[in-house]
C-alpha positions in Angstrom: 23.2 21.7 41.1 19.9 22.5 39.5 21.6 24.4 36.7 24.1 21.5 36.3 21.2 19.0 36.0 19.4 21.1 33.4 22.6 21.4 31.4 23.1 17.6 31.6 19.5 17.0 30.6 19.8 19.3 27.6 22.9 17.5 26.5 21.2 14.1 26.8 18.2 15.4 24.7 20.6 16.7 22.1 22.0 13.1 21.9 18.6 11.7 21.1 17.5 10.6 24.6 14.7 12.0 26.7 15.7 11.9 30.4 13.0 9.9 32.2 10.8 9.5 29.2 10.4 7.8 25.8 13.4 7.9 23.4 13.4 10.8 20.9 13.1 8.4 18.0 9.9 6.9 19.3 8.3 10.3 20.2 9.3 11.8 16.9 7.7 9.0 14.8 4.5 9.4 16.8 4.5 13.2 16.5 5.3 13.1 12.8 2.5 10.6 12.1 0.0 12.8 13.9 1.1 15.9 12.0 1.1 14.1 8.6 -2.4 12.9 9.4 -3.6 16.5 10.3 -1.7 18.6 7.7 -0.5 16.3 4.9 3.0 15.2 4.1 4.3 18.3 2.4 3.4 20.6 5.2 5.4 18.9 8.0 8.9 20.1 8.7 11.5 18.7 11.1 11.1 21.9 13.2 7.3 21.1 13.5 8.1 17.5 14.6 10.7 18.6 17.1 8.2 21.0 18.7 5.5 18.4 18.8 7.9 15.7 20.2 9.4 18.0 22.8 12.9 17.6 21.5 15.5 19.6 19.5 15.9 19.6 15.7 19.6 18.4 16.1 18.4 15.4 18.0 16.2 14.5 15.0 19.1 14.7 12.7 21.0 12.5 15.0 18.2 9.9 15.1 17.1 10.0 11.5 19.9 11.8 9.5 17.4 13.7 7.4 13.7 14.5 6.9 13.5 11.6 4.4 15.0 9.3 7.1 12.2 10.4 9.5 9.5 9.9 6.8 10.8 6.4 6.1 10.6 5.5 9.7 7.0 6.8 9.9 6.1 4.9 6.7 7.5 1.7 8.2 5.7 2.2 11.5 2.3 3.2 10.1 1.9 1.3 6.8 0.6 -2.3 7.1 3.8 -3.7 5.5 4.8 -6.0 8.5 1.2 -7.2 8.8 1.2 -8.2 5.1 4.6 -9.8 5.3 3.7 -11.8 8.5 0.4 -13.0 7.0 1.8 -14.0 3.6 4.7 -15.9 5.2 2.1 -18.8 5.4 -1.0 -17.9 3.4 -4.2 -20.0 3.7 -6.4 -20.8 0.7 -6.6 -18.3 -2.2 -9.9 -16.7 -1.4 -9.1 -16.3 2.3 -5.8 -14.8 1.4 -7.3 -12.3 -1.0 -9.9 -11.3 1.6 -7.3 -10.9 4.3 -5.1 -8.8 2.1 -8.0 -6.5 1.5 -8.8 -6.4 5.2 -5.2 -5.5 6.1 -5.1 -2.7 3.5 -8.5 -1.3 4.5 -7.5 -1.3 8.2 -4.3 0.6 7.3 -6.3 3.2 5.4 -8.9 3.8 8.0 -6.9 3.6 11.2 -5.6 6.7 13.1 -3.3 8.5 12.6 -4.3 8.5 8.9 -0.8 8.3 7.5 -1.5 5.9 4.7 -4.1 8.2 3.0 -1.8 11.2 3.4 1.0 9.4 1.7 -1.2 8.4 -1.2 -2.4 12.0 -1.6 1.2 13.2 -1.6 2.2 10.6 -4.2 -0.5 11.9 -6.5 0.1 15.5 -5.9 3.9 15.5 -6.1 5.2 12.5 -8.2 8.8 13.6 -7.7 8.6 14.5 -4.0 10.1 12.8 -1.0 7.0 10.7 -0.6 7.6 9.1 -4.0 11.2 8.5 -3.3 10.5 6.7 0.0 7.6 4.8 -1.5 9.8 3.5 -4.4 12.9 2.8 -2.3 11.3 1.6 1.0 7.7 0.5 0.4 7.5 -1.1 -3.1 10.4 -3.5 -2.5 8.6 -4.9 0.6 5.2 -5.1 -1.2 6.9 -6.9 -4.1 8.6 -9.3 -1.6 5.3 -10.1 0.1 2.2 -9.5 -2.1 4.2 -9.8 -5.4 5.8 -13.1 -4.4 2.4 -14.5 -3.5 0.8 -13.3 -6.8 3.6 -14.8 -8.8 3.2 -18.2 -7.0 -0.6 -18.2 -7.8 0.3 -17.6 -11.5 3.0 -20.3 -11.4 0.7 -22.8 -9.8 -2.0 -22.2 -12.5 -4.6 -20.7 -10.2 -4.3 -17.2 -11.7 -4.2 -16.1 -15.3 -0.6 -15.2 -16.5 -1.3 -11.5 -16.4 1.6 -9.0 -15.9 2.4 -8.8 -12.2 1.8 -5.0 -12.0 -1.7 -5.6 -13.5 -2.5 -8.3 -11.0 -1.3 -6.1 -8.1 -3.4 -3.2 -9.3 -6.5 -5.4 -9.6 -5.9 -6.7 -6.1 -5.0 -3.5 -4.3 -6.5 -0.6 -6.3 -10.3 -1.2 -5.9 -10.4 -1.5 -2.0 -7.9 1.4 -1.6 -10.0 3.6 -3.9 -13.2 2.7 -2.1 -11.7 3.5 1.3 -10.3 6.8 0.1 -13.7 7.9 -1.2 -15.8 6.2 1.5 -16.0 9.2 3.8 -17.5 11.3 1.0 -20.0 8.6 0.2 -21.5 8.2 3.7 -23.5 11.5 3.7 -24.8 10.7 0.2 -25.7 7.0 0.4 -26.3 6.6 4.2 -27.5 3.1 4.9 -27.3 2.1 1.2 -23.6 2.2 1.4 -22.3 -1.4 1.9 -20.6 -2.1 5.2 -16.8 -2.5 5.1 -17.1 -6.3 5.4 -19.6 -6.4 2.5 -17.3 -4.3 0.4 -14.4 -6.6 1.2 -16.4 -9.6 0.1 -17.5 -7.8 -3.1 -13.9 -6.8 -4.0 -12.6 -10.3 -3.2 -15.2 -11.9 -5.5 -14.6 -9.4 -8.3 -10.8 -9.9 -8.1 -11.1 -13.7 -8.2 -13.6 -13.5 -11.1 -11.2 -11.3 -13.1 -7.9 -13.3 -12.5 -8.8 -16.9 -11.9 -7.5 -19.2 -14.6 -10.1 -20.9 -16.9 -9.2 -24.3 -15.4 -7.5 -23.4 -12.2 -5.3 -25.7 -10.2 -6.6 -26.9 -6.8 -6.7 -24.3 -4.1 -3.6 -23.9 -1.9 -5.6 -24.5 1.3 
């Protein structure tokens, strides 16, 4: 009976289910996120993930169809897309909205496992790699649907200058993301002279609004 039970368990695992434990999909996303944080996106294989997740490679193919499918699931789970979407479904006043967007992005960049920074590094290092494909197919459409829609409404309402949407998005997202990517290297050099994260968020918020607010802005949306 013991051999029969082991055979059954192996068959169940191959089907994508862990007998008595978390589903393979859940374990694989968690394991892949940790490996990406430790090694970078390019160095992680399905075999590595299967070993770390305690499952078989065929079960990963069953759950995700491909490595790109697994990476897309990791991106969705560990990038702050849902947080941005939920917040921007009913945004407060303009300044509070900008500050909260910065806070969500900064939390996503600094939280463990550090999947977000690893993805950005891969995008820069391999512009035609799987990270870029998933970013353009899975991430950008959701950012456009949340952050992009809000920016377009601010322009339409007359609160922001009619700058091209990509420029507005870069001005909003680029500075805080760059700061957080370089912040670990600045701590040993600047020590206590380095602004706190909250101070940095306030500075980036003020700088963004100074750059994009219309000359005679419409009343705030608050």
